[in-house]
C-alpha positions in Angstrom: 15.0 -93.4 -21.7 18.8 -94.1 -21.8 19.5 -90.3 -21.7 17.1 -89.8 -18.8 18.9 -92.5 -16.8 22.2 -90.7 -17.4 20.8 -87.5 -16.1 19.2 -89.3 -13.2 22.6 -90.9 -12.4 24.1 -87.4 -12.4 21.5 -86.4 -9.9 22.1 -89.4 -7.6 25.8 -88.6 -7.7 25.1 -85.1 -6.6 22.7 -86.2 -3.9 25.4 -88.7 -2.6 28.1 -86.1 -2.5 26.5 -82.7 -1.5 27.1 -83.5 2.2 30.8 -83.2 1.5 32.4 -79.7 2.0 32.6 -77.7 -1.2 30.3 -79.9 -3.2 27.0 -78.7 -4.7 24.5 -79.8 -7.3 22.3 -77.4 -9.3 19.1 -78.5 -11.1 17.2 -76.5 -13.7 13.9 -76.9 -15.6 13.4 -74.8 -18.7 11.0 -74.6 -21.6 13.9 -74.2 -24.0 17.7 -74.9 -23.8 19.1 -71.6 -25.2 22.8 -71.5 -26.1 24.0 -68.1 -27.4 20.6 -67.3 -28.9 20.2 -70.7 -30.6 17.9 -73.4 -29.3 19.6 -76.7 -28.5 16.4 -78.5 -27.7 14.3 -77.6 -30.8 12.4 -75.2 -28.5 11.3 -78.1 -26.4 11.7 -78.3 -22.6 14.9 -79.4 -21.0 16.1 -80.7 -17.6 19.6 -79.8 -16.7 21.8 -80.9 -13.7 25.3 -80.3 -12.5 27.6 -81.6 -9.8 30.4 -79.2 -8.7 33.3 -79.2 -6.3 34.9 -75.9 -5.2 38.1 -75.7 -3.1 39.0 -72.9 -0.7 41.8 -72.0 -3.0 39.4 -71.0 -5.8 39.9 -74.1 -7.9 36.7 -75.8 -9.0 35.7 -78.8 -11.2 32.3 -80.1 -12.3 30.1 -81.8 -14.8 26.8 -80.6 -16.3 24.2 -82.4 -18.4 21.1 -81.6 -20.5 18.8 -83.2 -23.0 19.2 -81.8 -26.5 17.6 -82.2 -30.0 19.8 -81.8 -33.0 17.2 -83.2 -35.4 18.6 -85.5 -38.2 21.9 -85.7 -36.4 20.2 -87.9 -33.8 22.0 -86.2 -30.8 19.9 -86.3 -27.6 22.3 -85.7 -24.8 25.0 -83.1 -23.9 27.5 -83.6 -21.0 30.0 -80.9 -20.2 33.0 -81.3 -17.9 34.9 -78.2 -16.8 37.5 -76.9 -14.4 38.8 -73.5 -13.6 40.0 -71.0 -11.0 38.0 -68.1 -9.7 38.4 -65.4 -7.0 37.8 -61.8 -5.9 40.4 -59.1 -5.5 40.5 -56.9 -2.4 38.8 -54.2 -4.5 35.8 -56.5 -5.3 36.8 -57.4 -8.8 35.9 -60.9 -9.6 37.7 -63.1 -12.1 37.3 -66.6 -13.5 39.4 -68.6 -16.0 39.0 -72.2 -17.1 38.3 -74.9 -19.7 35.1 -76.7 -20.7 34.8 -79.9 -22.8 31.4 -80.3 -24.6 30.6 -84.0 -25.1 27.8 -85.6 -27.0 27.7 -89.3 -26.3 25.4 -90.1 -29.2 27.8 -88.6 -31.7 31.3 -87.7 -30.6 32.1 -85.9 -33.8 30.4 -82.9 -32.2 32.7 -82.9 -29.2 34.9 -79.8 -28.7 36.8 -77.7 -26.1 36.6 -74.1 -25.1 38.7 -71.8 -22.9 37.1 -68.9 -21.1 38.0 -65.9 -18.9 35.7 -63.4 -17.2 35.8 -60.4 -15.0 33.0 -59.1 -12.8 32.2 -56.1 -10.6 29.0 -55.4 -8.7 26.1 -55.9 -11.3 28.4 -56.4 -14.4 30.1 -59.5 -15.8 32.1 -59.7 -19.1 33.3 -63.0 -20.5 35.4 -64.2 -23.5 35.2 -67.8 -24.9 37.6 -69.3 -27.4 37.5 -72.7 -29.1 40.3 -73.9 -31.5 37.7 -76.2 -33.3 34.2 -75.0 -32.6 31.5 -77.6 -33.1 33.8 -80.6 -33.4 35.3 -82.4 -36.3 34.9 -80.9 -39.8 36.0 -81.8 -43.3 37.8 -78.5 -43.5 40.1 -79.0 -40.5 40.1 -76.9 -37.4 37.6 -74.1 -37.3 38.3 -71.7 -34.5 35.6 -69.4 -33.0 35.2 -67.0 -30.2 32.3 -65.6 -28.2 32.3 -62.4 -26.2 29.4 -61.5 -23.9 28.4 -58.8 -21.4 25.8 -59.6 -18.7 24.1 -57.4 -16.1 22.1 -58.3 -13.1 20.4 -55.3 -11.5 18.9 -56.1 -8.0 15.4 -54.8 -7.2 13.4 -54.8 -4.0 11.4 -57.9 -2.9 13.9 -60.4 -4.3 13.4 -59.3 -7.9 16.2 -58.4 -10.4 16.5 -57.2 -14.0 18.6 -59.5 -16.2 20.3 -58.3 -19.4 22.7 -59.9 -21.9 24.4 -59.2 -25.2 26.8 -61.6 -27.0 28.7 -61.8 -30.3 29.8 -65.0 -32.0 32.7 -64.7 -34.5 35.7 -66.5 -36.0 36.5 -68.8 -38.8 33.7 -71.2 -38.0 31.1 -68.6 -38.7 33.0 -67.2 -41.7 33.0 -70.7 -43.3 29.2 -70.9 -42.7 28.9 -67.5 -44.4 30.8 -68.7 -47.5 28.5 -71.7 -47.7 25.4 -69.5 -47.3 24.4 -71.2 -44.0 25.0 -68.4 -41.5 27.4 -65.7 -40.5 28.8 -63.9 -37.4 26.0 -62.7 -35.3 24.8 -60.9 -32.1 22.3 -62.4 -29.6 20.4 -60.6 -26.9 18.2 -61.2 -23.9 16.4 -59.2 -21.3 14.2 -60.4 -18.5 13.3 -60.5 -14.8 14.6 -62.8 -12.1 12.9 -63.7 -8.8 14.1 -65.7 -5.8 11.6 -67.5 -3.6 12.8 -69.7 -0.8 15.3 -72.1 -2.3 14.4 -71.5 -5.9 15.6 -69.0 -8.6 13.1 -68.1 -11.3 13.8 -66.2 -14.5 11.6 -65.1 -17.4 13.6 -63.8 -20.4 13.0 -62.6 -24.0 15.8 -64.1 -26.1 16.7 -63.2 -29.6 19.5 -64.6 -31.9 17.8 -63.7 -35.1 20.8 -61.7 -36.2 22.0 -65.1 -37.4 20.7 -65.2 -40.9 20.4 -68.9 -41.2 17.8 -69.2 -38.5 14.8 -69.6 -40.8 13.6 -72.8 -42.3 15.2 -75.3 -39.9 13.2 -78.5 -39.5 11.0 -78.7 -36.4 12.7 -75.6 -34.9 16.1 -77.4 -34.7 18.8 -74.7 -34.2 16.3 -71.9 -34.5 17.5 -68.5 -33.3 14.2 -66.7 -33.6 13.1 -64.5 -30.8 11.2 -66.3 -28.0 10.3 -66.2 -24.3 12.2 -68.6 -22.0 11.3 -69.5 -18.4 13.7 -71.3 -16.0 13.4 -72.5 -12.5 16.6 -73.6 -10.7 17.7 -74.8 -7.2 21.1 -75.7 -5.7 21.8 -78.4 -3.2 22.6 -78.6 -0.3 19.9 -76.3 0.9 21.0 -74.1 3.7 19.0 -73.5 6.9 19.0 -69.7 6.4 
């Protein structure tokens, strides 16, 4: 209940501010919170919301929250805060650089920061993430990790689109897990279809992170990376009159 109130407060903040120029709020319902092929909600549904401000200069700042389930770790809520700068060149090349801080109010030992940079053109977007201490505090000191991904959105008639993604997780964090027999560097993939109806964006995707060897045997599907189908429905406020 406490975590639901926090998410509800985030929604009220968004509702109170979306009337201001450059402010928006996006809300998403999903049957599973997927993060780089790994479930963050033990394959249970999640409600996610954000409040964002974007200036004409390209600078933006925002906050995003979701329920999570980390099993015995007793972590039930994630709140991310981020800021960055984005834009588009005269030739149509998009770019985005920034920082995101992942916070877990139930257990701040999991908190960590990541930097990111991306380029995009037409249907393609490539993005690189880097964290100096992925996953938060550890007994072995800082454990850097990186994630590189390629994403494609191919428009189709009648408001449909094809969605494709491939990502790779690497770095010392995953090497340490490999030495402990708990995992290794891995690829994740997804492919699906998107559909826009009125003010809502729907997506149905097949997601697979099973290249991560430690995905089997987790209690109650916590941190499972097995292949699965994920459905999301999202909308962004304020709704335009178009």
